[in-house]
N, C-alpha and C positions, 0 to 999 in steps of 0.2 A: 140413489137415483139411477146410477149406472146399472145396477142389478135389475131394477124394475124395467128399464129400457130393454135389457137383454131378454127378459121374460116375455115382453110384448113382441119383440122382433123375431124371436126364435120360431114360432109357428108360421110366420110369414115366410121366413127364409126357407124353412122345411118344405113348405108348399111349392115354392118356386124351384127348388133344387133337387127334391127327392124324385127318384124315378117313379113315374106313375104307370100303373097297369089297370086294365079294366076291372072295375069293382065286381062285375059279374063273375070274374074268374077267381075271386078270392073265396076260399072255403070258410065256413063259419067256425070250423074246428080243425086242429091238426089231423092229418090222415096217415097214421103210421103204416097202414097196409100199402099205401102208394109208394112209400119211400123205398121199399124193397125192389121196386121196378127198375131202379138204376141198374140192376143185374141183367136187365133185358137190353141194355144199350150196346152199341157196337164196341168191339175191342179197340184199344189204342196201341198199335204196334210200336215197340220201342226201336229207336234207331240202332242199326247194326254197329255203328261206331259213334262215340260221342265223348268229348273231353269234359262234358258237364254231366253230373249225376244228381238226381233228386233223391234224397234219403228221407225216409219216414219211419219212425218207431211206432209200432202199432200193437195194441192189445186186442184180445178177442172181443172184449166189451165194446171197443171202438171200431170194429171191422166195417160195419155198414157206413158209419160216418167217414171212414177213410176212403171208401170207394167214391162217395160224393165229392170229397175234397180233391181226390186225384183226377176224377173225370172233369171237374170244373177247372182245375189247373191246366190240364192238357188242352182243353177246349179254348180257354180264354188267354192264357199267358203268352203263347207264341214262343216259348222257350223249348228248344229241342234237347231235352235232358233224358238220359236213361234212368229209369226208375229202379231204386234199390229199396226193398222192403226189409225192415229189421223187426223181427218178432221180439216182444218182451219176454217170451217164453210161454205165452198162453194161447197163441194162434193155433187153431185146429188144422188138421190136414185138409179139411173141406175148404176152409178160408184160404189157405195157401194155394189150393187149386184154383180158387176164384181169381186170385191175383194173376196167376199164370194165364188164365183164360182171357181176362180183360186187359192185361198189359203184356202180351206175348213178347218175350225177349227180356223181360224184367229180371233183375237179380234178387234172390231171396236169401236172407241170412236168418236161418231159424235155429241153428245149433252151432254157432261159431265162438262161443264163449271161451272154450279151451284154447283156440287159436289165438285169441286176443290176450288171454291170460299169459300164454307162453311169450308173447311179444312184450309183455310188461315185466318180465323178469328183471330184477334190480330196481323196480319202482313199486315199493310195497304199498304206498298210499294209493296209487292208481289201482293196484290189485284189490285193496280194501274197498275202494269205491265201486269197482266192478261187482264185488260180491255183496255189497251192502245195499245197493239201490239200482233198480232197473233203468233209471234215467241215465245212468252212466253209459248205456248203450247208444244214446243219442250223441255222445261226444267221442267215446273211445273207438267204437266200431267203425264209424265213417273214416276217422283218421287212419286206422290201421288196416282196413279191408278194402278201401276204395280202389278202383281202377282208373279213375279220372283225376285230373288236376284241380278242376274247379267243382266245388260241392255246394249244393243247395240243401238246407235242412228245413223241412216243413212239418208242422204239427198236423195231426189228423182232424183238428177242429177249425180248419180254415176253409172258407169257400171263396172262390174267385167269381167275379162278375164282369170283368173286362180285362184287357191287357194293362200292364203297368210299364210305362216307358222308363220310369226311374229304375225299377228292378232289372228290366231287360238291358238297360245301358250298363248297369253294374256287371251283369253276366258277360256281356259283350267285351267289356274292358277288363274283365277278370279282377274287379275291385271288390274288396270285402264290404258287406253291407248288413244292416239290420233294420227292422222297422222300429222306430222310436216308440217305446211303450208309454212315454209321458211320466213314468215313475220307475223306481228301482226296486227290484226284488232279488237281492243278493244274499248269499249265505252269511256274510258279515257286512255291516254297513260300510258305505263307501268312505266316509270320513275316517273310520278306524283303519280300513285297509290302506288308505293313503298315508296316514300319519304314523301308524304303528307297525305296519307290515311291509311297507314299501311296495305295495301293489296298487296299480293304477288302472282301474276298469274304465272302459268307455261308459258314458252316461246313458241311462234309460234303455238299456238293451233288453229287448224281448226276443228270446231265441225261437219263437214260434215260426219265424221266417227269416233266415239268414243265409248269407253266401260268403264263401272264402276260398282262397287257394290252399289246397291241402298241404303242400310243402312248406308254406309259410306258417301254418298252425301246428304241424306235426313236430312239436318240441317237447318230448316227454320229460326231460330234466326240468324244464320250466313248469310244466303241469304238475309234476311231482312236488316241486318246491312250493308251489302255490297251495296245493292240497294240504301239505304239512302245516304251512302257516295258518291256513283257515281252520283246520281241524284241531290243532293243538295250541289254542290260545291260553296264555297263563290265566289261572283261575281268578286272580285279582283284577283282570281286565275284561272279564266276561260281560258284565253289564254294559261296558262301553262298546263292546263289539257286536251286540245283538243286531242281526239283520232281519230278514224276512222270517216271520214266525207263523207256523201253522199248528194244527191241533196235536201234532205228534212231537212238537218241540217242548222240552222242559228246560227252561233257562236256569234252573237250580239243580239240574241233575248231577249226580256224583261223577258220571262219565262225561268228560268235557265234550266229547264228540256227539253226545246226545243233546247238546245245547244249540246246535245249528240245524237248519232245515236242509237236509240232503236233497230234497226235491228240487231246489233251485241251485244246487251245486254246479250242474252242467251249465246253466245259464250264467253263473258267476264266472266259471272258467272261460266260457266263450267271451264274456265281457272283458276279461283280462287279456285274452288273445287279440281281440279287436282293438283294445286300448294300446297295444304295442305297435299297431300298424297305422301310421299317420294318414294313410290314404282312405281309411274306412269312411263309409258314407252312411249317416243315419237317414233312412227313408222316412220322411215326415208323415206323421199320422194325422187323422181327422181331428179338427179342432171344433169343439162344440159351439164356441162363441164366434168363430171367424167365418163370415160368409165368403170372404175371399179365398180362404183355404178350402171351403166346401166346393167352390166352383172349379178348383184345380183337381188333378188326379189325386184320389184319396186312398189311404190304407187305414183300415178302421178296426175297432174292437167292439166287444159285446155291447148290445143295447144302443147301437147307432143305426140310423136308417140307411137303406141302400140309396145312395145319391146317384145322379146321372153320371158322375165321374168315379164312382166307387170301383176300385180295382179288386180289392179283397177285404174280407172281414175275418178277423180272428175271434172266434167265439170262446174266448178264454174263460176258464172256470165254468164251463157250460153245465156241469152237474148242478150248480147252484142257480144259474140263470135260465137254462132250458130255452135257448134261442136258436140253436143251430138248425134244427129241423122245422119247428113251427114258424120261424121267421126267415132264416136264410134259404133253406131248401124249398119252402113254400114259394118264396119269391122266384126261384129258378123254375119251379113247376108252372107258375103263372106266366112265365116267359115262353113256355112251351118246350122246355129243354128236353123232355123225354122223347117227344116226337122228333125234334131236331137231331138229337144225338143218336137216334135210331136210323136216321137217313143215311144212305150209302155215302161213304167218304167223309162225313162231317167230323168224325173223331179221329181221322188219320193224323199222326204226329206231323205238325208243320215243319217245313224245312227251315234251316237257319236263316234268321232275319225276317221270316214271313210273319205277318200279323193276321189273326183271324178277323173277319169282318163282323 
């Protein structure tokens, strides 16, 4: 009975709370040719000095997506962060030039692996992670190369639609935060980590949007020990330890390190670092069934509608869902973002505490 009632009420709630735009502005089909026009918008100058950095790991495949993500962040978030672009190794010189053009004053790390590797001397598992998977650059490079004390980590598949008071408050107070993903995708499952490895991750961490103080998280001995425990599980405990599994994981592999998903190792380590800080704040995400949650400021994931209070949507696993452009970007286009963002002064970086209207 309860489930039937939810099914009946959901369309009504959606109609009341979803942001409505003129139907005449909605295209019948996605318009890939239009998406490149984001490169016609005004530059976003980076602040000359900032104790907050926004780090984004980017591949060439996700270049255009990242420009949309960053332009929406700087337009809507109101957070005066300096941008740091971390290449996964595939960004072309032309793409790097576009970042410099559109975010003048940004910092670009395109070839810093040796610097980081040298800083990891004495930490062999950290060095192994760096050489084994590009996702390591989302963890190790910000910790070791940053110039600021407070760091924001944002994925290139996130779009912003309005400011988030919850995230802005965390940045202002220098409190660690993450957007609650509603589920856990860790290299080993949480129960096993807690009972067998004496590791205690924060719950439901999605590292697509997180913030933290660098000095609090820069603990290489802890990270090294955590990596060792996670990677070198005794063979007779493997089945009990299985965490997130993707197509590249073989739970019966001869090499124990091939039995875990390195793609979520960075998220796992961040969850462990967050779990050590009692002040960490889970920023609550959108609830499909709660109209009261939907009326509040929301932080959402793939396949959820843009609500009147939507701050950001993380289009996670978008290679499978294909919603970032035909859903998220098209919504911004219908708002008139290209015209607005090309207007003089509209994309200038806001000063500290300022909120865009």
